[in-house]
VOGU-3710 file (C-alpha; in Angstrom, 3 decimals, decimal comma):
1> makgkrvhsl> -83,360/22,798/9,024  -83,713/18,997/7,883  -82,765/19,688/4,565  -79,158/21,463/6,305  -79,141/18,140/8,821  -79,019/15,981/5,783  -76,926/17,708/3,693  -74,217/18,042/6,882  -74,769/14,309/7,456  -73,859/13,572/4,140
11> vttsflcaav> -70,449/15,638/4,239  -68,984/14,056/7,261  -69,783/10,467/6,129  -67,850/11,698/3,051  -64,977/13,233/4,794  -64,762/9,638/6,772  -64,909/7,551/3,639  -61,982/10,008/1,793  -59,894/9,525/5,177  -61,054/5,205/5,416
21> ffslfcpsps> -59,795/5,364/1,824  -56,604/7,456/2,170  -55,406/5,421/5,395  -55,823/2,079/3,869  -54,172/3,424/0,443  -52,167/6,027/1,283  -49,973/5,288/4,296  -48,104/7,909/5,740  -44,944/7,937/5,567  -44,224/7,106/9,304
31> kaagltleea> -45,449/3,614/8,461  -43,418/2,988/5,387  -41,412/0,558/4,847  -38,207/-0,148/7,104  -34,560/0,574/5,456  -33,085/-1,665/3,370  -29,423/-3,390/4,067  -28,029/-0,798/1,015  -30,251/2,107/2,195  -28,565/1,801/6,111
41> iriglakndd> -24,851/1,398/4,605  -25,235/4,833/2,482  -26,905/6,727/5,210  -23,840/5,175/7,548  -21,113/6,403/5,183  -22,575/9,835/4,873  -23,231/10,292/8,965  -20,341/7,478/10,751  -18,480/9,978/12,996  -15,111/8,227/12,018
51> lrknreeiag> -15,718/8,723/8,773  -16,791/12,338/8,903  -13,469/12,600/10,495  -11,697/11,227/7,789  -13,913/13,704/5,397  -12,985/17,001/7,870  -9,287/16,327/7,474  -9,861/15,985/3,469  -11,701/19,139/3,220  -9,182/21,459/5,572
61> lerqlsiira> -6,456/20,250/3,132  -8,670/21,196/0,086  -9,055/24,702/1,691  -5,066/24,994/2,705  -4,750/23,900/-1,300  -6,591/26,975/-2,180  -5,324/29,048/0,072  -1,809/28,786/-1,384  -3,072/28,792/-4,972  -5,391/32,122/-3,707
71> qqswqvelga> -1,830/33,779/-2,172  -0,140/32,707/-5,899  -3,002/34,883/-7,576  -3,183/38,585/-8,170  -2,821/40,760/-4,764  -4,373/44,082/-5,262  -3,929/46,974/-2,505  -5,470/50,523/-2,817  -3,846/53,023/-0,239  -4,024/56,425/0,348
81> dyeysspeng> -1,748/59,047/2,557  -3,042/62,334/3,895  -0,454/65,099/5,018  -1,133/68,281/6,255  1,327/71,093/6,935  0,767/74,876/8,868  1,594/77,784/6,244  3,980/78,693/9,208  6,619/76,027/8,398  7,023/76,708/4,989
91> hsrntsgahs> 7,385/73,663/3,791  5,805/72,294/0,930  6,812/69,531/-1,707  4,546/71,008/-4,215  7,214/71,334/-7,401  5,502/74,487/-8,472  7,128/76,819/-5,951  3,759/77,821/-4,519  2,849/76,844/-0,867  0,654/73,855/-0,608
101> pseeelrlsv> -0,810/73,498/3,018  -1,775/69,829/2,483  -0,775/66,664/0,241  -3,177/63,561/-0,863  -1,423/60,471/-2,887  -3,511/57,395/-3,428  -1,729/54,112/-4,771  -2,906/51,320/-6,658  -0,345/48,607/-5,590  -0,470/44,508/-7,713
111> sksypygltv> 1,794/41,868/-7,172  1,769/38,263/-8,178  4,231/35,342/-7,246  5,333/33,307/-9,957  6,902/29,308/-9,760  10,878/29,217/-8,968  10,900/32,922/-7,151  9,043/34,715/-10,195  7,520/38,231/-8,502  5,877/40,841/-10,636
121> qpgitvtede> 4,863/44,207/-8,912  3,081/46,892/-10,930  1,784/49,855/-9,164  -0,169/53,343/-10,187  0,372/56,102/-7,881  -2,030/59,180/-8,470  -1,373/62,911/-6,459  -2,832/66,159/-7,015  -0,436/67,144/-9,739  0,223/63,682/-11,226
131> tgfslkvsqs> -0,419/60,109/-12,235  2,764/57,703/-12,277  3,020/54,441/-13,215  5,994/51,557/-10,989  6,863/48,558/-11,985  9,215/46,270/-10,412  10,205/42,802/-11,042  12,524/40,065/-8,911  14,090/36,967/-10,225  15,612/34,600/-7,867
141> ilpfvptslq> 18,347/32,878/-9,989  20,047/30,854/-7,226  18,931/28,465/-5,990  17,022/26,992/-8,422  14,045/25,794/-6,699  10,543/26,603/-5,867  9,152/29,077/-3,904  8,267/28,199/-0,190  4,425/28,367/-0,991  5,028/25,985/-4,128
151> qqyfktaqel> 6,910/23,567/-2,059  4,061/23,493/0,497  1,515/23,363/-2,108  3,563/20,253/-2,930  3,669/18,792/0,340  -0,069/19,478/1,210  -1,200/17,940/-2,090  0,377/14,717/-1,324  -1,152/14,742/2,179  -4,308/15,043/0,205
161> lkarenleqq> -3,667/11,735/-1,685  -3,316/10,022/1,535  -6,288/11,452/3,786  -8,197/10,433/0,088  -6,779/6,934/0,086  -7,691/6,875/3,799  -11,106/7,466/3,369  -11,331/4,543/0,571  -9,162/2,386/3,503  -11,812/2,958/6,091
171> kavkihtwlg> -14,722/2,430/4,137  -14,145/-0,892/2,870  -13,521/-1,681/6,815  -16,950/0,146/8,047  -18,515/-1,638/4,868  -17,348/-5,254/6,005  -17,985/-4,603/9,292  -21,514/-3,456/8,582  -22,041/-6,337/6,565  -20,723/-8,917/9,436
181> kyleicrlle> -23,326/-7,651/11,850  -25,951/-7,884/9,395  -25,517/-11,581/8,748  -25,032/-12,338/12,259  -28,344/-10,571/13,349  -30,002/-12,732/10,365  -28,615/-15,510/11,527  -29,782/-14,863/15,172  -33,466/-13,860/13,735  -33,143/-17,535/11,989
191> krelyeknrr> -32,474/-18,989/15,386  -35,560/-17,111/17,098  -37,624/-18,561/14,393  -36,283/-21,790/15,471  -36,240/-21,307/19,025  -40,000/-20,400/19,270  -40,804/-23,357/17,212  -39,413/-24,928/19,740  -41,607/-23,257/22,387  -44,622/-24,238/20,870
201> qaeqnlenvm> -43,398/-27,856/20,790  -42,779/-28,081/24,496  -45,872/-26,373/25,454  -48,001/-28,913/23,183  -45,310/-31,820/24,400  -46,391/-30,367/28,161  -49,982/-30,237/27,423  -50,362/-33,872/26,022  -48,132/-34,955/29,220  -51,131/-33,207/31,280
211> arreineaga> -53,926/-35,047/29,461  -52,299/-38,309/29,841  -51,928/-37,545/33,675  -55,056/-36,991/33,933  -56,313/-40,415/32,326  -52,668/-42,130/34,881  -50,834/-42,554/31,646  -47,994/-40,463/32,508  -46,539/-39,865/35,773  -45,204/-36,741/37,705
221> gqvlaaqisl> -41,754/-37,301/36,582  -42,567/-36,853/33,196  -44,858/-33,645/34,089  -41,685/-32,624/35,572  -40,074/-33,565/32,570  -42,425/-31,711/30,797  -41,872/-28,523/32,550  -38,537/-28,407/32,712  -38,037/-28,821/28,216  -40,872/-25,915/28,321
231> edadyllqei> -38,622/-23,586/30,795  -35,570/-24,437/28,489  -37,023/-23,505/25,385  -38,273/-19,689/27,356  -34,587/-19,610/28,526  -33,089/-20,065/24,716  -35,773/-18,098/23,793  -35,309/-14,781/25,837  -31,851/-15,020/25,688  -31,773/-14,987/21,781
241> dyrineaess> -34,319/-11,759/22,142  -31,181/-10,084/24,753  -28,644/-11,380/21,718  -30,715/-10,151/18,968  -31,370/-6,550/20,610  -27,933/-5,989/21,666  -26,366/-6,944/17,852  -29,329/-4,123/16,651  -28,593/-1,290/18,694  -24,633/-1,550/17,612
251> lllelsladd> -25,555/-1,580/14,679  -27,965/1,452/14,769  -25,594/3,316/16,212  -22,361/2,373/14,018  -24,662/3,642/10,821  -25,822/6,421/12,753  -29,313/5,734/12,713  -31,647/6,676/15,627  -33,229/3,598/17,907  -36,242/3,237/16,765
261> teliftadeq> -35,268/2,605/13,198  -37,271/-0,049/11,224  -34,421/-1,992/9,367  -35,204/-4,720/6,974  -33,480/-7,960/8,018  -32,879/-10,876/5,752  -30,449/-12,511/4,204  -31,781/-13,393/0,392  -32,493/-9,433/-0,022  -31,816/-8,629/-3,617
271> flqdfkdsti> -28,508/-6,040/-3,093  -27,144/-8,400/-0,711  -26,693/-11,206/-3,319  -25,937/-9,283/-6,081  -23,106/-8,243/-3,558  -22,220/-11,700/-2,605  -21,587/-12,673/-6,090  -19,518/-9,813/-7,179  -17,241/-10,336/-4,464  -16,860/-13,874/-4,648
281> klaeeylrnr> -16,561/-13,619/-8,590  -13,452/-11,299/-7,796  -11,894/-13,491/-5,109  -11,926/-16,706/-7,338  -10,390/-14,553/-10,440  -7,646/-13,153/-8,173  -7,058/-16,043/-7,017  -6,572/-17,375/-10,404  -4,266/-14,818/-11,250  -0,668/-15,184/-11,125
291> eavsllcqan> 0,205/-11,867/-10,519  -2,384/-11,526/-7,754  1,214/-10,886/-5,164  2,178/-7,888/-7,496  -1,324/-6,455/-7,767  -1,510/-6,789/-3,835  1,602/-4,505/-3,364  0,363/-2,570/-5,933  -2,874/-1,557/-4,020  -2,010/-1,782/-0,926
301> yellmnqidq> -2,667/1,179/1,677  0,807/1,207/3,272  2,931/0,701/0,443  0,503/3,715/-1,178  1,430/5,549/2,104  5,264/4,780/1,954  5,611/5,408/-1,501  3,808/8,950/-1,048  6,865/9,655/1,632  9,644/8,844/-0,291
311> evlkqeltwl> 7,982/10,945/-3,291  8,169/13,776/-0,549  11,653/13,028/0,689  13,048/12,934/-2,613  11,936/16,264/-3,901  12,794/18,194/-0,264  16,307/16,102/-0,836  16,664/17,446/-4,359  15,276/20,908/-3,162  18,084/20,805/-0,288
321> krstrtgldl> 20,851/19,926/-2,711  19,933/22,498/-4,965  19,986/25,413/-2,195  23,737/25,834/-1,949  25,106/28,736/-0,251  25,260/31,035/-3,062  22,257/33,271/-3,815  21,743/34,986/-6,945  18,648/37,331/-7,662  17,885/39,687/-10,740
331> igsyntndwd> 15,850/42,636/-9,673  14,893/45,615/-12,176  11,943/48,491/-11,950  10,589/51,710/-13,663  8,856/54,190/-12,318  7,494/57,192/-14,443  7,669/59,586/-11,130  11,673/59,770/-11,194  12,755/62,849/-12,938  14,015/60,928/-15,805
341> edftigltft> 11,234/58,275/-15,965  14,284/55,822/-16,451  14,380/52,142/-15,515  17,290/50,229/-13,142  18,141/47,007/-13,098  20,822/44,758/-11,136  21,865/41,806/-9,183  21,755/40,982/-5,991  24,555/38,724/-4,859  24,798/36,718/-1,405
351> yklydggkrr> 26,978/33,519/-0,220  26,434/32,128/2,634  30,451/31,950/4,603  29,599/29,650/6,908  26,249/27,945/8,737  27,607/25,558/11,570  27,090/22,491/9,782  23,348/23,388/9,379  22,652/22,649/5,640  25,387/19,056/5,580
361> leleekvakl> 23,252/17,924/9,062  20,180/18,552/7,007  21,271/16,478/4,244  21,947/13,523/6,159  18,728/13,634/7,786  17,008/13,248/4,378  19,130/10,733/3,494  18,457/8,423/6,599  14,617/9,155/6,518  14,283/7,993/2,890
371> qskeadyhsi> 17,227/4,850/3,098  14,878/3,974/6,166  11,145/4,367/4,092  13,404/2,636/0,859  13,854/-0,449/4,073  10,258/-0,293/5,175  8,782/-0,794/2,159  11,012/-3,524/1,350  10,251/-5,151/4,455  6,388/-4,555/4,172
381> sqrlelqfyq> 6,501/-6,232/1,099  7,867/-9,446/1,996  5,045/-9,186/4,894  2,638/-8,565/2,617  3,419/-11,488/0,334  3,354/-13,926/3,190  -0,044/-12,263/4,336  -1,449/-13,230/0,563  -0,374/-16,907/0,974  -2,156/-16,949/4,432
391> qvntlnllqr> -5,253/-15,347/3,469  -5,371/-17,972/0,716  -5,041/-21,173/2,988  -7,932/-19,156/5,242  -10,306/-19,213/2,354  -9,392/-23,154/1,279  -9,416/-24,302/5,325  -12,982/-22,282/5,229  -14,262/-24,068/2,419  -13,173/-27,744/3,873
401> elekarlswe> -14,679/-26,578/7,149  -17,941/-25,580/5,397  -17,995/-29,138/3,464  -17,167/-30,949/6,671  -20,653/-29,037/8,275  -22,509/-29,545/5,417  -21,794/-33,235/5,803  -22,219/-33,029/9,455  -25,841/-30,684/8,783  -27,201/-33,960/6,576
411> kskfeaevak> -25,683/-36,767/9,556  -27,925/-34,249/12,322  -30,933/-34,300/9,394  -30,907/-38,209/9,399  -30,429/-38,889/13,210  -33,754/-36,416/14,025  -35,668/-38,837/11,290  -34,600/-41,525/13,333  -35,346/-40,060/16,689  -38,763/-39,171/15,839
421> hqwelgfity> -39,904/-42,168/14,551  -38,240/-43,557/17,815  -40,262/-40,780/20,122  -43,502/-41,508/17,864  -43,247/-45,348/18,683  -42,325/-44,470/22,807  -38,672/-45,511/22,228  -37,427/-42,327/23,441  -39,007/-39,110/25,578  -40,139/-36,222/23,999
431> qeyeeywlhr> -36,916/-34,333/25,348  -34,361/-36,818/23,800  -36,389/-35,833/20,691  -35,877/-32,660/20,985  -32,123/-32,241/21,507  -31,864/-34,283/18,185  -34,479/-31,774/16,606  -32,653/-28,721/17,701  -29,359/-30,129/16,856  -30,462/-30,604/13,289
441> eeaavqlral> -32,172/-27,045/12,975  -29,006/-25,117/14,623  -26,439/-27,155/12,871  -28,767/-25,590/9,285  -28,164/-22,081/10,389  -24,609/-22,714/11,674  -24,128/-24,179/7,857  -25,494/-21,115/6,995  -23,448/-18,992/9,422  -19,988/-20,113/8,157
451> adrlflekin> -20,925/-19,600/4,345  -21,500/-16,135/5,926  -17,784/-16,201/7,132  -16,390/-17,737/4,485  -17,976/-14,393/2,147  -16,813/-11,898/4,737  -13,346/-13,530/4,703  -13,557/-12,413/0,676  -14,528/-9,381/0,996  -11,154/-8,784/2,908
461> fvkavnvrei> -8,664/-10,805/0,514  -10,567/-8,459/-2,232  -10,435/-5,357/-0,233  -6,615/-6,443/-0,008  -6,173/-6,538/-3,689  -8,406/-3,383/-4,693  -10,742/-1,802/-2,468  -12,541/0,327/-5,018  -13,955/-3,452/-5,623  -15,625/-2,468/-2,215
471> tggfnde> -16,237/0,656/-1,970  -16,959/1,504/-5,750  -20,842/1,327/-5,690  -21,033/3,480/-2,454  -18,735/6,649/-3,720  -19,720/10,220/-2,179  -22,298/12,191/-3,897
//
């Protein structure tokens, strides 16, 4: 019995040791590190509602093209007839002369449509007495235009191009927005560390003042001032906590992440640094490129949409011009069930004498729409050229502002060092020194925030010239 207890105790001890080992060295997924920025962006691009709707639109257009292709493929249909007639009627289609009370017929018909109006319809008919083959062919000669299915396919394909380009634009906008919010939170967290340090210093100062008060080296006014300084520090800390929580919740919502998702915030992570380096390098290359305006016009979303619309209108105008009042179709057929097993061939001719001016009005409408699109293209091109130089000016001014902020930070550093010596010598109060110190630290955070703003503006600049330089690393799986 004692031996059994010892064995049981040994097993229990071994199990506990194993559990401790795995808890220490094999953490559960729930305790794994949080999401990185790159992982979060990929999830956001995959799950964001706006982008999901864009993808659904693309999928819908692709299905429409598949349906049209299916309609242009071979169509096979199987049919059967059964007919019964009573013997008293004496009617029968039996060619042998014998009375047949019933007739059965099995049909297999096949059809296929080709571009520009060619239709082929072979078929097989099987009855009790014979098997026959038939073939019908028709070809539209006039007007020489694609079939309605072909025209629909062309228009749908152009809409698909627009939808895909719109998706790339929306992805770039989302990436820019999310990066901006992420960096904003990083700077807020830096400020929080600053305010935490500020509170610790205010608390230490209050303790020092209270200690001096006990030995009558500090008055009631100094105690109140120290208490107010601590209250101010608490207020700043609480305010920054609210701002951080609100900003994090907003970002997680936009990224389609759960509220309790742990997102790693660090402005120095490798992915962000690589993205910054490549974006800044591209922006500098585009700024040096004399053809940058031309590149901008070639890649601009509005101009691309305008070009696609123009292409559709030009095709519709061409088809409408070819659609004259004259209609001419070539038809032919062959059927072995005919008594002479002969074939027929013929022409079908139509001429619309009067359409109430409909075709003329349609031509005028297409021409007017095309001219409007051409005018829009010219107007957009001029506006883009102006916007390009405005963006260049904005980048230059932000760079100057960054240099100015750097000088201001250097100045605040010097003033804070002087104030620190003055406080230590008793020439100024702690509250006065605190203002200098806080101003210096906030200036450092503001300097980094301004650098972020310049980086985000360069993302916008690169996106305008070549959107795929922004979205290329986040292509859909």
